[in-house]
N, C-alpha and C positions, 0 to 999 in steps of 0.2 A: 527495520532497523540495517544502520552499517555497521558491517563486522569489519571492524582492524584485529582482532585477536589481542562490535556493537548495533449470478442474475436468470397446436395451442392447445397448452392440453387439460388436464383436470389437475385438481389441487394433490391427487395422488402424488405427481412428481415436485410436486414441492416440499409433500412429507417425506419423499424419497431420499431425498436431499439431506434432510433435517436428522432422519434416524440415527440412532447407532445401531449398529449391528458388526457382524463379522464378517462383512463383504468386503476391499479393500476400497479404499477411494477411487481406485479407478474406475473398477466398477460401476459404484455409486453414482460417478459423475456422466460414463457411458449409458448406462441404464437412460436418467433422466433426457442426457440429451438425443437418444433414441425417440422416448417418449415425448419430447417436445418437438421434436422433426424439426429444430432452426429456427422454432420460434419462443414463446412466451410462457410460462407457465400462469395461469389463472390468478387473477389478481387478489391478494389480501388484504381488506381493510383492514385497518391499524385502530386501536384506540382512541389515539391521539388526531385522528382524521385523516393519515397517511394510508396511500397503497403499496403495500408491497410486491415486486414482482422480481422472479428468479429467470433468468435463462440461463443456456450453457453456449457459447459463441467458439467459433471452429478458428482453432488457433493457424498461424500459418506451417507451423512445425505438424507434420502430416501425423494423424491417429491424435493430436493431442485437443483438449477443448478449455476453453477458460470457464470459470464460472464469474457469472455478472451478476447483482444484484441492483435494482432501481427502487427507488422511494419519490413520490409526488403527492401533492396534497389531493384529497378525493376529491374528484370535479373537475381536476384542472384537464382541459382542454387546447390550449393552445398553450406553444411549448415556445421560444424562444434563445437564442443562443447566448444570452447575456443571465439566462436562468436554467442553464444547462453544465451541469460539469459530471467529469469524470476521476474519480479518486485512483492513485495505483499505492501499495504499500511498500514494502522496506526490503531486506536483506531475508532476515528470519522467519518472520508471522505474517500471518493472511492479512488482507483488508477485512474481510468479512466478521472478526472478531476482535476489531480493534477499534475500526472506524464506524461499525455498528455495534457496539459490545452498549447495553442500555447499563450506565451507572449512576446512580441515584436517579432513576426515572429517563434518561435521558442519553441517547448517541449522540454523537458528533455529527450521524448520517441525519439523523431524525432534526438534529437545530438545523442545519442546513436546507433540509427539505419543509421545516415548518415556515422558513424565510419564502416559501414559492419560488423554490428552486424543482427541478427535476435534474435528482443526483444519482450516480451509479458507482459503486466499487467493485474492482474484479481481484478474483484470486489467480496471480500467475500459475500457470504448470508446472506441477509437483508442490503448491502450496494451498494449504485449506481445501475448498472446497471444487478445486482442479481436476484434471486429470494428472495421474503421478508418471511421469517418462519411466519406460522398464527401468532405468539403472537403481530408482530408488527402490526397487526391488531386489535388488541384488545386494551384496556385499558392498559399502563404499568404496573400498580401496581397489576393487576391481572396474568399476565407472570412471568416466572422462565428467570433469565437472556439468551440470545440469544447468539449465537456465540462465542463458549469459547475457550480459545487458543490450547485445544486440536483439539476441531474440524475444527481450523482455520487450524493448521498445516496440519490435515487431509487432508482438502479443498485445500491446496496448495500442498502436494505431489501428488494427483490427477493430479492436473493442470502438474506438473510437468513431470509425467508421461504420458500424454497425449501430450505432447511437443518431451517428449523423444523419443513416437513412433510414431508420426506423422514427425519427422525427422530422424528418423534412427540412435540417439546417445545413450551413455552409461552414459553422465553425462553433465552438463551445468553449468551455472553462478547464481547463487542463490543472492537477495537483496533485502533487507525490510526495512522497516522507522517507526522508531518509535516501538510500539507494533509490528509493522510487523519483528521487529529485533529477538522478541521473536521465530516468527513464522519461521522464514528464520533460525535462529541459533538453535533454538530447529531440523527443518529438518534437518540441517548440522552433527547434533550431531548424530540423529538415522539414517541418510543413507548414510553416508559419502562418497559413493561409487560414487553417483548419483552428488556430487559438485564438479565443478572445480575449481571455486573461489567465495568466500563469501563475501558481502559487506554489513556493519551493518552501518546505517545512521540514526543517534539520537537513541542509544541505552538504552534501558529499561534495568533498573537492580536492583537492592538492596535499597529502600527507604529510607530515612531519616525521613520521614514521618511516621504517624503512622495511621491505619486504624481507619474511623471514629466507635462511638458506637452511642449506642440510636438511638433516628428517622434518624438522619443523616446516621446509616447502613444500613434501609432498601433499595433494589433495586427491579427493578422493570424487566420489557422484554426489556427495551430502556430508553435512555434519551433523552430529547427534548435539541435542539441549537438553538438560536436562531442568527442574523445576529451580531447582537449588541455582545454577549458572545463570537462569534467568533473572532473577533479583538481583545475584551480587552485580551480574552486569547491569541493571536498573538502578542501582542506586551507586554506583563507583560515580566517584568524585562528587556527592553530598555530602558537606559538613555533617560530621557525627550528630550537632544537637540538632538536627533539621531533620533526620530520616525518620523519626520516631510517627510524624505527622504529614509525611509527604504522600504518599497516598493514602487517600479513607480508609477504614475498616473494613474488609471481605474484598476490598476491589482487585487486587494482583490475584488472590485464590479465584475469583470469577473471572476475570480474563486470562488467566493459566489454565484453567479447567479446560473453557471452554475452545480454545486454541489446541491444547494437546488432545482433544475430543475429535478435533478434525484429522488427526492421521492416525488410521485405524491399526497402526502398528505400533503407537505407542506406549500402551499397558502392556504390551508382553514384555516390556523390558522392567528391569528393576535396579536403580529407579527407574519410572516412565522416562521414557524420549523421546523426545521432538524431532522429526527428519527435517534436516532446511537445505534445499538446493547448493552446491559451492560455486556454482557460474559466475555469483556475486564477488566472490573471494577470489576468485583466480582473476578478475578485472581489476579488483580494488589493488593486489598487488602488479598487476601487470600496468596499470595505467595508473592511479593516483598515489598508489607509494613510488611510482617509479619518475613521476614531476609530468606525466600526461593525462589527459582526459580523452573521456568517451565523446564530448560533442564541443561544439565553439560557442560559447556564449555570447560571442558578437552577432551570432546571425539569428538570435531571439529578438523581437521583435513587437511582442505583444506588452500590454501593461503586466509588469513582476511585482511579486510580494516576495521577499525571502523574508523566513521568519522563525524564531528558533528558539532553546530556554537558557538560561544564564551555566544550567550545570550539566549541560549538554557533553559528557565525554567519549560518547559516540563518535557525533561530529561536533568537535568542537567550534565555538563562535568564530575562532581565527580563517577557518574554512570557509563559512558564511560572507565574512570580512573583505577575504581575498577575492571570492568571484562576485560579490556584488559590485566591484568598479568595473569591471569585464563585461557587464550586462550594457554594452556604448550603443548599442541601437535599438534598444527596448522602448516603446512610447512615452511612458515613464516609469519609476522604479520607486520601490519603498521597503525598508528595512525596518525590522521590529526586534527586539529582544525581550523576553519575559523573564522576570525576573523569578526565582525561589521555584526552577522547572530543571526536570531531566530530559532527553531526549526522548522519552513518553508522554511529556507533559500532558498531553489529550487524554488520560485515564490520571492524571491527578490530581490535587487540590486547586491548584491555578489554571484547569484548564478552561476555564469559561474566559479568560483573558486572549487565549487561542483561537476561540471558539469565536470571539467580536471581534477581535482584529482581524482576522479572514473574512468575516461575515464582510466587516464592514468595507475591506477594500474590492470583493467582490459585486458590491450594491454602491459604490460612491461612483458619482460622476467622471471624476477624474479631473486634472489640472486643467483648465483653460489653455 
C-alpha cells in the first residue's frame, strides 16, 4: 500500500516457514534458505488442483533473502511467457497475506493459477516471510530507512531473473500494487525486453500533498502500525453509509491476524504492532511529493493495464489519470476504474471485478 501519512528439500522446510514460534523472522527465513540451499521446497498439492511451492531467493542486498511463493495447476509441464506472472506488494503489508489470502474459499493468486497461469508472489526484505534487515531489530529512530524503491526494484528483478531461468523463459507478466507499481513500472521501464504485459494496480504517481517538515519529517528505519490504524486507513474516503458492507464479515480480521503473525515482534506490544520498513516513505516524500518520479513511464513498451477503485484514498484516481497519458510507448494501454472499492479492493465485496478485469487483460489477444 501507498504511504502518504496509504516461495530441494523436504516438506519440513515449508512447515518451518509457516510455524508460529518465538524465533525472529530472520532466523526462520535463514533456516529455510539454508535448508533449501537455493532450491525449491517440496511441492504441496492443493485441494483445488493447484500446486504450491516456496523458495528463498538471494537478494542483491548482502545477507538478505526474498520469500517467493509459486502456484500453478497440478500437472503443468509447459510454461509460457504469456502465462507466467510475478506480483509485488505495496509499502506496508506483504504479498503473502493479501494476494494469496483465501477469502470466501479463493485468493487472487488461486484465481490466476486456476486460469492456467504459473503465478508468483514475493515479500520484499523486511516484509512478511522474507529476512528482516538488522535495523528492524533495533529502535526505529536509530536506523536509516529500510528497503528503498531502488533496492526493491533490484530485489524484484532478482526474483524475475530466478523465475525466467527456472522456467527457461525470456519474458513474463509483471504486476504491482500501490508502491509495487513504482517497482513493477520501474522494472518494466529499465528492462522492457523481460516484460510481456504490465499491470499497475492502484498506481503511485505525483502527489498533491507536500512533504512534511520539522519534527514530522523525521524518519526511522521502520514504522509501527496497529490494527485500528490499519482499519481506519482502509476506510478512509468511504462514504459513511457504505462502510458496513464494504468488507464481508470476518475478512478484515482474517487478513489482519495473518499479516501481524508474520512479524514475530508484533504480539509483544500492546496494542500489537506491525513493523513496516520506511524506505518507501523516504521515496514518496523525496520523489512523488516533490514533483519527481523514480522511473520514466515513456520507457515502458509492454501492453499496460492501469486499474484501481473509486474510493482509493491512498493513491487517488488523479494519480493514475495523470500517469496514463505518459505511457507514450506502451504497445497498447487500458484504464479501468472499479466502483465502490478502496485501495484494498482485492479483499472487498467487489474484488471479483478486479480479478476479472486483470485476467481479461492478461488473456486477451490485444488490438490488431
